[in-house]
Backbone atoms as SQL, in Angstrom:
CREATE TABLE atoms (id INTEGER PRIMARY KEY, chain TEXT, resi INTEGER, resn TEXT, atom TEXT, x REAL, y REAL, z REAL);
INSERT INTO atoms VALUES
  (1, 'A', 1, 'MET', 'N', 127.269, 97.729, 20.857),
  (2, 'A', 1, 'MET', 'CA', 128.148, 97.905, 21.984),
  (3, 'A', 1, 'MET', 'C', 129.439, 97.140, 21.709),
  (4, 'A', 2, 'GLN', 'N', 130.577, 97.788, 21.872),
  (5, 'A', 2, 'GLN', 'CA', 131.867, 97.174, 21.567),
  (6, 'A', 2, 'GLN', 'C', 132.608, 96.898, 22.867),
  (7, 'A', 3, 'TYR', 'N', 133.162, 95.690, 22.956),
  (8, 'A', 3, 'TYR', 'CA', 133.926, 95.291, 24.132),
  (9, 'A', 3, 'TYR', 'C', 135.336, 94.938, 23.688),
  (10, 'A', 4, 'GLU', 'N', 136.317, 95.382, 24.445),
  (11, 'A', 4, 'GLU', 'CA', 137.696, 95.020, 24.141),
  (12, 'A', 4, 'GLU', 'C', 138.396, 94.643, 25.436),
  (13, 'A', 5, 'SER', 'N', 139.218, 93.628, 25.338),
  (14, 'A', 5, 'SER', 'CA', 140.052, 93.233, 26.469),
  (15, 'A', 5, 'SER', 'C', 141.425, 92.885, 25.919),
  (16, 'A', 6, 'ASP', 'N', 142.318, 92.467, 26.801),
  (17, 'A', 6, 'ASP', 'CA', 143.663, 92.085, 26.354),
  (18, 'A', 6, 'ASP', 'C', 143.637, 90.829, 25.493),
  (19, 'A', 7, 'ARG', 'N', 142.607, 89.993, 25.648),
  (20, 'A', 7, 'ARG', 'CA', 142.568, 88.719, 24.944),
  (21, 'A', 7, 'ARG', 'C', 141.587, 88.662, 23.780),
  (22, 'A', 8, 'SER', 'N', 140.619, 89.586, 23.733),
  (23, 'A', 8, 'SER', 'CA', 139.641, 89.472, 22.653),
  (24, 'A', 8, 'SER', 'C', 139.013, 90.816, 22.282),
  (25, 'A', 9, 'PHE', 'N', 138.457, 90.828, 21.091),
  (26, 'A', 9, 'PHE', 'CA', 137.682, 91.946, 20.570),
  (27, 'A', 9, 'PHE', 'C', 136.260, 91.425, 20.410),
  (28, 'A', 10, 'ALA', 'N', 135.266, 92.185, 20.831),
  (29, 'A', 10, 'ALA', 'CA', 133.879, 91.725, 20.708),
  (30, 'A', 10, 'ALA', 'C', 132.953, 92.903, 20.450),
  (31, 'A', 11, 'LEU', 'N', 131.935, 92.630, 19.651),
  (32, 'A', 11, 'LEU', 'CA', 130.922, 93.617, 19.317),
  (33, 'A', 11, 'LEU', 'C', 129.571, 92.930, 19.465),
  (34, 'A', 12, 'SER', 'N', 128.633, 93.600, 20.122),
  (35, 'A', 12, 'SER', 'CA', 127.307, 93.041, 20.320),
  (36, 'A', 12, 'SER', 'C', 126.272, 94.069, 19.870),
  (37, 'A', 13, 'LEU', 'N', 125.395, 93.662, 18.944),
  (38, 'A', 13, 'LEU', 'CA', 124.374, 94.565, 18.407),
  (39, 'A', 13, 'LEU', 'C', 122.985, 93.984, 18.617),
  (40, 'A', 14, 'ASP', 'N', 122.030, 94.835, 18.998),
  (41, 'A', 14, 'ASP', 'CA', 120.642, 94.412, 19.126),
  (42, 'A', 14, 'ASP', 'C', 120.049, 94.297, 17.725),
  (43, 'A', 15, 'THR', 'N', 119.779, 93.083, 17.306),
  (44, 'A', 15, 'THR', 'CA', 119.222, 92.839, 15.971),
  (45, 'A', 15, 'THR', 'C', 117.906, 92.072, 16.082),
  (46, 'A', 16, 'SER', 'N', 117.199, 92.265, 17.184),
  (47, 'A', 16, 'SER', 'CA', 115.967, 91.506, 17.441),
  (48, 'A', 16, 'SER', 'C', 114.873, 91.776, 16.408),
  (49, 'A', 17, 'GLU', 'N', 114.940, 92.893, 15.701),
  (50, 'A', 17, 'GLU', 'CA', 113.939, 93.223, 14.676),
  (51, 'A', 17, 'GLU', 'C', 114.222, 92.537, 13.337),
  (52, 'A', 18, 'PHE', 'N', 115.355, 91.819, 13.235),
  (53, 'A', 18, 'PHE', 'CA', 115.785, 91.239, 11.969),
  (54, 'A', 18, 'PHE', 'C', 115.892, 89.724, 12.086),
  (55, 'A', 19, 'SER', 'N', 115.574, 89.043, 10.985),
  (56, 'A', 19, 'SER', 'CA', 115.781, 87.592, 10.933),
  (57, 'A', 19, 'SER', 'C', 117.229, 87.353, 10.496),
  (58, 'A', 20, 'PRO', 'N', 117.767, 86.152, 10.700),
  (59, 'A', 20, 'PRO', 'CA', 119.141, 85.872, 10.278),
  (60, 'A', 20, 'PRO', 'C', 119.381, 86.138, 8.791),
  (61, 'A', 21, 'GLU', 'N', 118.378, 85.875, 7.966),
  (62, 'A', 21, 'GLU', 'CA', 118.516, 86.086, 6.522),
  (63, 'A', 21, 'GLU', 'C', 118.606, 87.562, 6.153),
  (64, 'A', 22, 'GLU', 'N', 118.154, 88.440, 7.035),
  (65, 'A', 22, 'GLU', 'CA', 118.149, 89.878, 6.771),
  (66, 'A', 22, 'GLU', 'C', 119.419, 90.575, 7.261),
  (67, 'A', 23, 'LEU', 'N', 120.336, 89.811, 7.843),
  (68, 'A', 23, 'LEU', 'CA', 121.587, 90.359, 8.386),
  (69, 'A', 23, 'LEU', 'C', 122.766, 89.969, 7.510),
  (70, 'A', 24, 'SER', 'N', 123.772, 90.841, 7.486),
  (71, 'A', 24, 'SER', 'CA', 124.980, 90.577, 6.712),
  (72, 'A', 24, 'SER', 'C', 126.195, 91.126, 7.453),
  (73, 'A', 25, 'VAL', 'N', 127.246, 90.326, 7.518),
  (74, 'A', 25, 'VAL', 'CA', 128.528, 90.769, 8.079),
  (75, 'A', 25, 'VAL', 'C', 129.589, 90.452, 7.044),
  (76, 'A', 26, 'LYS', 'N', 130.271, 91.481, 6.573),
  (77, 'A', 26, 'LYS', 'CA', 131.323, 91.305, 5.572),
  (78, 'A', 26, 'LYS', 'C', 132.625, 91.862, 6.121),
  (79, 'A', 27, 'GLN', 'N', 133.701, 91.149, 5.845),
  (80, 'A', 27, 'GLN', 'CA', 135.033, 91.594, 6.225),
  (81, 'A', 27, 'GLN', 'C', 135.765, 91.933, 4.940),
  (82, 'A', 28, 'VAL', 'N', 136.194, 93.192, 4.829),
  (83, 'A', 28, 'VAL', 'CA', 136.921, 93.668, 3.655),
  (84, 'A', 28, 'VAL', 'C', 138.218, 94.284, 4.157),
  (85, 'A', 29, 'GLY', 'N', 139.333, 93.591, 3.921),
  (86, 'A', 29, 'GLY', 'CA', 140.598, 94.075, 4.469),
  (87, 'A', 29, 'GLY', 'C', 140.532, 94.080, 5.986),
  (88, 'A', 30, 'ARG', 'N', 140.745, 95.233, 6.599),
  (89, 'A', 30, 'ARG', 'CA', 140.696, 95.355, 8.054),
  (90, 'A', 30, 'ARG', 'C', 139.399, 96.012, 8.521),
  (91, 'A', 31, 'LYS', 'N', 138.412, 96.056, 7.632),
  (92, 'A', 31, 'LYS', 'CA', 137.123, 96.648, 7.977),
  (93, 'A', 31, 'LYS', 'C', 136.040, 95.578, 8.091),
  (94, 'A', 32, 'LEU', 'N', 135.109, 95.814, 9.018),
  (95, 'A', 32, 'LEU', 'CA', 133.917, 94.988, 9.127),
  (96, 'A', 32, 'LEU', 'C', 132.730, 95.841, 8.720),
  (97, 'A', 33, 'ARG', 'N', 131.883, 95.289, 7.869),
  (98, 'A', 33, 'ARG', 'CA', 130.660, 95.969, 7.446),
  (99, 'A', 33, 'ARG', 'C', 129.476, 95.126, 7.891),
  (100, 'A', 34, 'VAL', 'N', 128.702, 95.678, 8.813),
  (101, 'A', 34, 'VAL', 'CA', 127.552, 94.989, 9.368),
  (102, 'A', 34, 'VAL', 'C', 126.300, 95.718, 8.890),
  (103, 'A', 35, 'SER', 'N', 125.327, 94.967, 8.378),
  (104, 'A', 35, 'SER', 'CA', 124.105, 95.618, 7.903),
  (105, 'A', 35, 'SER', 'C', 122.908, 94.701, 8.097),
  (106, 'A', 36, 'GLY', 'N', 121.742, 95.331, 8.110),
  (107, 'A', 36, 'GLY', 'CA', 120.492, 94.601, 8.211),
  (108, 'A', 36, 'GLY', 'C', 119.399, 95.377, 7.513),
  (109, 'A', 37, 'ARG', 'N', 118.482, 94.650, 6.897),
  (110, 'A', 37, 'ARG', 'CA', 117.358, 95.299, 6.215),
  (111, 'A', 37, 'ARG', 'C', 116.139, 94.388, 6.331),
  (112, 'A', 38, 'THR', 'N', 115.037, 94.968, 6.770),
  (113, 'A', 38, 'THR', 'CA', 113.790, 94.234, 6.864),
  (114, 'A', 38, 'THR', 'C', 112.657, 95.066, 6.274),
  (115, 'A', 39, 'GLU', 'N', 111.727, 94.374, 5.670),
  (116, 'A', 39, 'GLU', 'CA', 110.547, 95.028, 5.099),
  (117, 'A', 39, 'GLU', 'C', 109.357, 94.139, 5.414),
  (118, 'A', 40, 'LYS', 'N', 108.392, 94.695, 6.141),
  (119, 'A', 40, 'LYS', 'CA', 107.243, 93.906, 6.564),
  (120, 'A', 40, 'LYS', 'C', 105.954, 94.560, 6.092),
  (121, 'A', 41, 'LYS', 'N', 105.071, 93.750, 5.549),
  (122, 'A', 41, 'LYS', 'CA', 103.757, 94.223, 5.119),
  (123, 'A', 41, 'LYS', 'C', 102.816, 94.132, 6.311),
  (124, 'A', 42, 'GLN', 'N', 102.131, 95.235, 6.609),
  (125, 'A', 42, 'GLN', 'CA', 101.203, 95.251, 7.739),
  (126, 'A', 42, 'GLN', 'C', 99.843, 95.732, 7.262),
  (127, 'A', 43, 'GLU', 'N', 98.802, 95.047, 7.713),
  (128, 'A', 43, 'GLU', 'CA', 97.441, 95.440, 7.352),
  (129, 'A', 43, 'GLU', 'C', 96.831, 96.229, 8.500),
  (130, 'A', 44, 'ASP', 'N', 95.960, 97.193, 8.132),
  (131, 'A', 44, 'ASP', 'CA', 95.329, 98.020, 9.163),
  (132, 'A', 44, 'ASP', 'C', 93.978, 97.467, 9.619),
  (133, 'A', 45, 'GLY', 'N', 93.545, 96.328, 9.059),
  (134, 'A', 45, 'GLY', 'CA', 92.286, 95.722, 9.455),
  (135, 'A', 45, 'GLY', 'C', 91.096, 96.237, 8.661),
  (136, 'A', 46, 'LYS', 'N', 91.279, 97.255, 7.843),
  (137, 'A', 46, 'LYS', 'CA', 90.197, 97.830, 7.040),
  (138, 'A', 46, 'LYS', 'C', 90.400, 97.550, 5.545),
  (139, 'A', 47, 'GLY', 'N', 91.251, 96.598, 5.233),
  (140, 'A', 47, 'GLY', 'CA', 91.502, 96.259, 3.839),
  (141, 'A', 47, 'GLY', 'C', 92.703, 96.967, 3.243),
  (142, 'A', 48, 'SER', 'N', 93.266, 97.883, 3.978),
  (143, 'A', 48, 'SER', 'CA', 94.463, 98.584, 3.510),
  (144, 'A', 48, 'SER', 'C', 95.694, 97.992, 4.185),
  (145, 'A', 49, 'TYR', 'N', 96.811, 98.213, 3.568),
  (146, 'A', 49, 'TYR', 'CA', 98.053, 97.753, 4.165),
  (147, 'A', 49, 'TYR', 'C', 99.158, 98.759, 3.860),
  (148, 'A', 50, 'PHE', 'N', 100.251, 98.615, 4.587),
  (149, 'A', 50, 'PHE', 'CA', 101.424, 99.458, 4.372),
  (150, 'A', 50, 'PHE', 'C', 102.665, 98.626, 4.645),
  (151, 'A', 51, 'TYR', 'N', 103.777, 99.115, 4.148),
  (152, 'A', 51, 'TYR', 'CA', 105.051, 98.439, 4.368),
  (153, 'A', 51, 'TYR', 'C', 105.855, 99.194, 5.409),
  (154, 'A', 52, 'ARG', 'N', 106.463, 98.458, 6.280),
  (155, 'A', 52, 'ARG', 'CA', 107.361, 99.040, 7.279),
  (156, 'A', 52, 'ARG', 'C', 108.775, 98.563, 6.959),
  (157, 'A', 53, 'CYS', 'N', 109.665, 99.517, 6.653),
  (158, 'A', 53, 'CYS', 'CA', 111.053, 99.188, 6.323),
  (159, 'A', 53, 'CYS', 'C', 111.972, 99.651, 7.439),
  (160, 'A', 54, 'GLN', 'N', 112.961, 98.839, 7.723),
  (161, 'A', 54, 'GLN', 'CA', 113.962, 99.183, 8.732),
  (162, 'A', 54, 'GLN', 'C', 115.315, 98.731, 8.206),
  (163, 'A', 55, 'GLU', 'N', 116.319, 99.597, 8.337),
  (164, 'A', 55, 'GLU', 'CA', 117.644, 99.290, 7.802),
  (165, 'A', 55, 'GLU', 'C', 118.708, 99.922, 8.686),
  (166, 'A', 56, 'PHE', 'N', 119.838, 99.227, 8.830),
  (167, 'A', 56, 'PHE', 'CA', 120.993, 99.806, 9.515),
  (168, 'A', 56, 'PHE', 'C', 122.265, 99.355, 8.814),
  (169, 'A', 57, 'ARG', 'N', 123.295, 100.166, 8.954),
  (170, 'A', 57, 'ARG', 'CA', 124.634, 99.843, 8.444),
  (171, 'A', 57, 'ARG', 'C', 125.645, 100.363, 9.437),
  (172, 'A', 58, 'GLN', 'N', 126.652, 99.565, 9.682),
  (173, 'A', 58, 'GLN', 'CA', 127.735, 99.989, 10.567),
  (174, 'A', 58, 'GLN', 'C', 129.046, 99.468, 9.997),
  (175, 'A', 59, 'GLU', 'N', 130.042, 100.331, 9.951),
  (176, 'A', 59, 'GLU', 'CA', 131.365, 99.945, 9.454),
  (177, 'A', 59, 'GLU', 'C', 132.384, 100.306, 10.517),
  (178, 'A', 60, 'LEU', 'N', 133.283, 99.381, 10.790),
  (179, 'A', 60, 'LEU', 'CA', 134.307, 99.664, 11.793),
  (180, 'A', 60, 'LEU', 'C', 135.628, 99.032, 11.395),
  (181, 'A', 61, 'ASP', 'N', 136.704, 99.631, 11.884),
  (182, 'A', 61, 'ASP', 'CA', 138.049, 99.112, 11.647),
  (183, 'A', 61, 'ASP', 'C', 138.389, 98.103, 12.732),
  (184, 'A', 62, 'LEU', 'N', 138.989, 97.000, 12.325),
  (185, 'A', 62, 'LEU', 'CA', 139.467, 96.022, 13.306),
  (186, 'A', 62, 'LEU', 'C', 140.733, 96.550, 13.971),
  (187, 'A', 63, 'PRO', 'N', 140.915, 96.277, 15.257),
  (188, 'A', 63, 'PRO', 'CA', 142.157, 96.677, 15.910),
  (189, 'A', 63, 'PRO', 'C', 143.364, 96.028, 15.234),
  (190, 'A', 64, 'ASP', 'N', 144.515, 96.658, 15.330),
  (191, 'A', 64, 'ASP', 'CA', 145.735, 96.175, 14.668),
  (192, 'A', 64, 'ASP', 'C', 146.139, 94.773, 15.098),
  (193, 'A', 65, 'ASP', 'N', 145.829, 94.392, 16.338),
  (194, 'A', 65, 'ASP', 'CA', 146.263, 93.085, 16.825),
  (195, 'A', 65, 'ASP', 'C', 145.204, 91.989, 16.646),
  (196, 'A', 66, 'VAL', 'N', 144.243, 92.211, 15.754),
  (197, 'A', 66, 'VAL', 'CA', 143.230, 91.202, 15.446),
  (198, 'A', 66, 'VAL', 'C', 143.424, 90.739, 14.010),
  (199, 'A', 67, 'ASP', 'N', 143.546, 89.433, 13.825),
  (200, 'A', 67, 'ASP', 'CA', 143.660, 88.841, 12.488),
  (201, 'A', 67, 'ASP', 'C', 142.255, 88.786, 11.888),
  (202, 'A', 68, 'PRO', 'N', 142.005, 89.450, 10.756),
  (203, 'A', 68, 'PRO', 'CA', 140.660, 89.463, 10.166),
  (204, 'A', 68, 'PRO', 'C', 140.097, 88.069, 9.876),
  (205, 'A', 69, 'GLN', 'N', 140.963, 87.095, 9.633),
  (206, 'A', 69, 'GLN', 'CA', 140.507, 85.741, 9.321),
  (207, 'A', 69, 'GLN', 'C', 139.943, 85.008, 10.536),
  (208, 'A', 70, 'THR', 'N', 140.149, 85.549, 11.741),
  (209, 'A', 70, 'THR', 'CA', 139.677, 84.875, 12.956),
  (210, 'A', 70, 'THR', 'C', 138.345, 85.418, 13.457),
  (211, 'A', 71, 'VAL', 'N', 137.746, 86.366, 12.735),
  (212, 'A', 71, 'VAL', 'CA', 136.475, 86.953, 13.157),
  (213, 'A', 71, 'VAL', 'C', 135.359, 85.918, 13.021),
  (214, 'A', 72, 'THR', 'N', 134.534, 85.791, 14.065),
  (215, 'A', 72, 'THR', 'CA', 133.381, 84.887, 14.039),
  (216, 'A', 72, 'THR', 'C', 132.124, 85.659, 14.428),
  (217, 'A', 73, 'CYS', 'N', 130.976, 85.167, 13.985),
  (218, 'A', 73, 'CYS', 'CA', 129.684, 85.798, 14.285),
  (219, 'A', 73, 'CYS', 'C', 128.709, 84.749, 14.789),
  (220, 'A', 74, 'SER', 'N', 127.828, 85.175, 15.694),
  (221, 'A', 74, 'SER', 'CA', 126.742, 84.303, 16.136),
  (222, 'A', 74, 'SER', 'C', 125.545, 85.174, 16.486),
  (223, 'A', 75, 'LEU', 'N', 124.384, 84.597, 16.403),
  (224, 'A', 75, 'LEU', 'CA', 123.149, 85.286, 16.726),
  (225, 'A', 75, 'LEU', 'C', 122.573, 84.608, 17.957),
  (226, 'A', 76, 'VAL', 'N', 122.494, 85.350, 19.072),
  (227, 'A', 76, 'VAL', 'CA', 122.046, 84.787, 20.340),
  (228, 'A', 76, 'VAL', 'C', 120.962, 85.679, 20.927),
  (229, 'A', 77, 'ASP', 'N', 119.761, 85.134, 21.044),
  (230, 'A', 77, 'ASP', 'CA', 118.636, 85.859, 21.647),
  (231, 'A', 77, 'ASP', 'C', 118.457, 87.258, 21.071),
  (232, 'A', 78, 'GLY', 'N', 118.497, 87.381, 19.757),
  (233, 'A', 78, 'GLY', 'CA', 118.266, 88.666, 19.110),
  (234, 'A', 78, 'GLY', 'C', 119.455, 89.605, 19.102),
  (235, 'A', 79, 'ARG', 'N', 120.613, 89.128, 19.528),
  (236, 'A', 79, 'ARG', 'CA', 121.824, 89.953, 19.529),
  (237, 'A', 79, 'ARG', 'C', 122.854, 89.315, 18.604),
  (238, 'A', 80, 'LEU', 'N', 123.408, 90.125, 17.720),
  (239, 'A', 80, 'LEU', 'CA', 124.474, 89.676, 16.833),
  (240, 'A', 80, 'LEU', 'C', 125.794, 89.855, 17.580),
  (241, 'A', 81, 'GLN', 'N', 126.505, 88.751, 17.785),
  (242, 'A', 81, 'GLN', 'CA', 127.774, 88.753, 18.515),
  (243, 'A', 81, 'GLN', 'C', 128.913, 88.561, 17.519),
  (244, 'A', 82, 'ILE', 'N', 129.830, 89.518, 17.460),
  (245, 'A', 82, 'ILE', 'CA', 130.996, 89.431, 16.580),
  (246, 'A', 82, 'ILE', 'C', 132.222, 89.395, 17.483),
  (247, 'A', 83, 'GLN', 'N', 133.081, 88.384, 17.281),
  (248, 'A', 83, 'GLN', 'CA', 134.229, 88.202, 18.172),
  (249, 'A', 83, 'GLN', 'C', 135.479, 87.833, 17.393),
  (250, 'A', 84, 'ALA', 'N', 136.626, 88.137, 17.992),
  (251, 'A', 84, 'ALA', 'CA', 137.920, 87.717, 17.438),
  (252, 'A', 84, 'ALA', 'C', 138.951, 87.757, 18.553),
  (253, 'A', 85, 'PRO', 'N', 139.847, 86.766, 18.581),
  (254, 'A', 85, 'PRO', 'CA', 140.917, 86.796, 19.578),
  (255, 'A', 85, 'PRO', 'C', 141.971, 87.837, 19.206),
  (256, 'A', 86, 'ARG', 'N', 142.614, 88.365, 20.197),
  (257, 'A', 86, 'ARG', 'CA', 143.729, 89.285, 19.970),
  (258, 'A', 86, 'ARG', 'C', 145.014, 88.463, 19.930),
  (259, 'A', 87, 'GLU', 'N', 145.914, 88.844, 19.040),
  (260, 'A', 87, 'GLU', 'CA', 147.205, 88.161, 18.942),
  (261, 'A', 87, 'GLU', 'C', 148.086, 88.651, 20.074),
  (262, 'A', 88, 'LYS', 'N', 148.966, 87.766, 20.507),
  (263, 'A', 88, 'LYS', 'CA', 149.933, 88.174, 21.531),
  (264, 'A', 88, 'LYS', 'C', 150.935, 89.117, 20.913),
  (265, 'A', 89, 'ARG', 'N', 151.198, 90.168, 21.610),
  (266, 'A', 89, 'ARG', 'CA', 152.178, 91.141, 21.127),
  (267, 'A', 89, 'ARG', 'C', 153.560, 90.770, 21.641),
  (268, 'A', 90, 'GLN', 'N', 154.547, 90.948, 20.775),
  (269, 'A', 90, 'GLN', 'CA', 155.926, 90.700, 21.191),
  (270, 'A', 90, 'GLN', 'C', 156.359, 91.824, 22.120),
  (271, 'A', 91, 'SER', 'N', 157.010, 91.464, 23.202),
  (272, 'A', 91, 'SER', 'CA', 157.519, 92.469, 24.123),
  (273, 'A', 91, 'SER', 'C', 158.706, 93.182, 23.505),
  (274, 'A', 92, 'ASP', 'N', 158.742, 94.474, 23.634),
  (275, 'A', 92, 'ASP', 'CA', 159.875, 95.252, 23.131),
  (276, 'A', 92, 'ASP', 'C', 161.092, 94.991, 24.010),
  (277, 'A', 93, 'GLY', 'N', 162.272, 95.015, 23.399),
  (278, 'A', 93, 'GLY', 'CA', 163.507, 94.874, 24.163),
  (279, 'A', 93, 'GLY', 'C', 164.018, 93.452, 24.278),
  (280, 'A', 94, 'LYS', 'N', 163.210, 92.461, 23.972),
  (281, 'A', 94, 'LYS', 'CA', 163.676, 91.083, 24.053),
  (282, 'A', 94, 'LYS', 'C', 164.347, 90.696, 22.754),
  (283, 'A', 95, 'GLU', 'N', 165.442, 89.974, 22.891),
  (284, 'A', 95, 'GLU', 'CA', 166.182, 89.526, 21.711),
  (285, 'A', 95, 'GLU', 'C', 165.551, 88.267, 21.152),
  (286, 'A', 96, 'ARG', 'N', 165.460, 88.198, 19.844),
  (287, 'A', 96, 'ARG', 'CA', 164.913, 87.029, 19.170),
  (288, 'A', 96, 'ARG', 'C', 165.806, 86.695, 17.992),
  (289, 'A', 97, 'ILE', 'N', 166.161, 85.435, 17.855),
  (290, 'A', 97, 'ILE', 'CA', 166.973, 85.003, 16.722),
  (291, 'A', 97, 'ILE', 'C', 166.045, 84.772, 15.545),
  (292, 'A', 98, 'VAL', 'N', 166.336, 85.449, 14.449),
  (293, 'A', 98, 'VAL', 'CA', 165.535, 85.310, 13.239),
  (294, 'A', 98, 'VAL', 'C', 166.261, 84.357, 12.307),
  (295, 'A', 99, 'PRO', 'N', 165.663, 83.206, 11.983),
  (296, 'A', 99, 'PRO', 'CA', 166.337, 82.241, 11.126),
  (297, 'A', 99, 'PRO', 'C', 166.517, 82.790, 9.699),
  (298, 'A', 100, 'ILE', 'N', 167.628, 82.415, 9.070),
  (299, 'A', 100, 'ILE', 'CA', 167.906, 82.796, 7.688),
  (300, 'A', 100, 'ILE', 'C', 167.755, 81.546, 6.840),
  (301, 'A', 101, 'ASN', 'N', 166.787, 81.552, 5.941),
  (302, 'A', 101, 'ASN', 'CA', 166.585, 80.409, 5.050),
  (303, 'A', 101, 'ASN', 'C', 167.536, 80.526, 3.870),
  (304, 'A', 102, 'VAL', 'N', 168.299, 79.451, 3.598),
  (305, 'A', 102, 'VAL', 'CA', 169.256, 79.426, 2.506),
  (306, 'A', 102, 'VAL', 'C', 168.588, 78.826, 1.285),
  (307, 'A', 103, 'LYS', 'N', 168.592, 79.572, 0.178),
  (308, 'A', 103, 'LYS', 'CA', 167.989, 79.108, -1.063),
  (309, 'A', 103, 'LYS', 'C', 169.047, 79.109, -2.147),
  (310, 'A', 104, 'THR', 'N', 168.986, 78.134, -3.046),
  (311, 'A', 104, 'THR', 'CA', 169.929, 78.095, -4.157),
  (312, 'A', 104, 'THR', 'C', 169.309, 78.765, -5.373),
  (313, 'A', 105, 'VAL', 'N', 170.138, 79.306, -6.235),
  (314, 'A', 105, 'VAL', 'CA', 169.679, 80.002, -7.431),
  (315, 'A', 105, 'VAL', 'C', 169.173, 79.027, -8.487),
  (316, 'A', 106, 'CYS', 'N', 169.716, 77.816, -8.511),
  (317, 'A', 106, 'CYS', 'CA', 169.393, 76.838, -9.550),
  (318, 'A', 106, 'CYS', 'C', 168.035, 76.192, -9.353),
  (319, 'A', 107, 'GLY', 'N', 167.396, 76.465, -8.281),
  (320, 'A', 107, 'GLY', 'CA', 166.119, 75.816, -8.014),
  (321, 'A', 107, 'GLY', 'C', 166.316, 74.413, -7.491),
  (322, 'A', 108, 'ASP', 'N', 167.436, 74.160, -6.847),
  (323, 'A', 108, 'ASP', 'CA', 167.763, 72.864, -6.278),
  (324, 'A', 108, 'ASP', 'C', 166.672, 72.454, -5.298),
  (325, 'A', 109, 'ALA', 'N', 166.212, 71.240, -5.404),
  (326, 'A', 109, 'ALA', 'CA', 165.145, 70.747, -4.540),
  (327, 'A', 109, 'ALA', 'C', 165.686, 70.125, -3.259),
  (328, 'A', 110, 'SER', 'N', 166.978, 70.296, -2.998),
  (329, 'A', 110, 'SER', 'CA', 167.554, 69.718, -1.787),
  (330, 'A', 110, 'SER', 'C', 166.999, 70.438, -0.567),
  (331, 'A', 111, 'PRO', 'N', 166.973, 69.738, 0.558),
  (332, 'A', 111, 'PRO', 'CA', 166.445, 70.345, 1.790),
  (333, 'A', 111, 'PRO', 'C', 167.209, 71.618, 2.143),
  (334, 'A', 112, 'ARG', 'N', 166.497, 72.573, 2.628),
  (335, 'A', 112, 'ARG', 'CA', 167.106, 73.837, 3.020),
  (336, 'A', 112, 'ARG', 'C', 167.454, 73.768, 4.499),
  (337, 'A', 113, 'ARG', 'N', 168.443, 74.505, 4.883),
  (338, 'A', 113, 'ARG', 'CA', 168.815, 74.510, 6.294),
  (339, 'A', 113, 'ARG', 'C', 168.811, 75.933, 6.809),
  (340, 'A', 114, 'ASP', 'N', 168.595, 76.052, 8.067),
  (341, 'A', 114, 'ASP', 'CA', 168.613, 77.359, 8.719),
  (342, 'A', 114, 'ASP', 'C', 170.007, 77.639, 9.227),
  (343, 'A', 115, 'ILE', 'N', 170.465, 78.860, 9.097),
  (344, 'A', 115, 'ILE', 'CA', 171.739, 79.287, 9.622),
  (345, 'A', 115, 'ILE', 'C', 171.447, 80.187, 10.816),
  (346, 'A', 116, 'ARG', 'N', 172.113, 79.949, 11.894),
  (347, 'A', 116, 'ARG', 'CA', 171.900, 80.779, 13.100),
  (348, 'A', 116, 'ARG', 'C', 173.159, 81.488, 13.480);
């Protein structure tokens, strides 16, 4: 289940069938790859046994206003919680002075100054 608000991005997945070691969350560029794999040996009580395997994979794109480096994960009561704050968007139409950094060609180590 994915939740979005003006201040945060959040994803909550039911992972109660998986231990923490069986879960993986990877961030590659602006994508999140969430996966889990479990394999359990079960006996039938008559001397035979079988394996039960369960696996899931989910890939999603992060919203444009989420910095991938701010993504956090936690496991709470069998639910994997993935969260990230949303960056404040600049309002269109407002004037902003952009500083110009002055650099010398010679590689001078003197302090640089901003020109406005």
